[in-house]
C-alpha positions in Angstrom: 0.0 0.0 0.0 1.2 3.5 -0.8 0.2 6.6 1.2 0.9 10.2 0.3 2.1 12.8 2.8 3.2 16.4 2.7 6.9 17.0 3.2 7.5 20.4 4.7 11.1 21.4 4.4 13.6 24.3 4.8 17.3 24.9 4.4 19.3 25.4 7.6 23.0 26.0 7.2 23.3 24.0 4.0 21.1 21.1 5.3 17.6 20.3 4.1 15.5 19.7 7.1 11.9 18.5 7.0 8.9 16.9 8.6 5.8 15.1 7.5 2.9 17.4 8.0 0.4 14.7 8.7 2.6 12.6 11.0 3.8 14.5 14.1 7.2 13.5 15.2 8.6 12.4 11.9 11.6 14.7 11.2 14.8 14.2 9.3 17.6 16.0 7.3 19.9 15.5 4.4 22.6 17.3 2.4 20.2 17.3 -0.7 16.5 17.3 -1.1 16.7 13.7 -2.5 18.6 12.6 0.6 16.1 14.3 2.9 13.3 12.4 1.1 15.1 9.1 1.5 15.8 9.8 5.2 12.2 11.0 5.9 10.9 7.7 4.5 13.3 5.8 6.8 12.2 7.9 9.8 8.5 7.2 8.9 9.1 3.4 8.7 11.0 3.4 12.0 8.2 5.3 13.7 5.6 2.9 12.4 7.7 -0.1 13.5 7.9 1.4 17.0 4.1 2.0 17.1 3.5 -1.7 16.4 5.4 -2.5 19.5 2.9 -0.8 21.8 1.8 -2.7 24.9 -1.1 -5.2 24.4 -3.2 -3.6 27.1 -2.7 0.0 25.7 -5.9 2.0 25.4 -6.7 5.1 23.5 -9.4 7.7 23.6 -10.3 10.9 21.8 -10.0 14.1 23.9 -10.8 17.8 23.2 -8.3 20.6 23.8 -9.3 24.2 23.6 -6.8 26.2 21.5 
């Protein structure tokens, strides 16, 4: 399965730095835009791997936060 995400990126002291807009916590960097794209894919896969290791008795609920 393929999903599409928005890569927000900027240049910081000759490094391309970016994050996936739809997935909080997925950040990476690279010396080129292509390298950043490869690294952000790796970061996404690592995060999804970690999430699959959550405790069996973990619970989740939706909450409201006033902003």
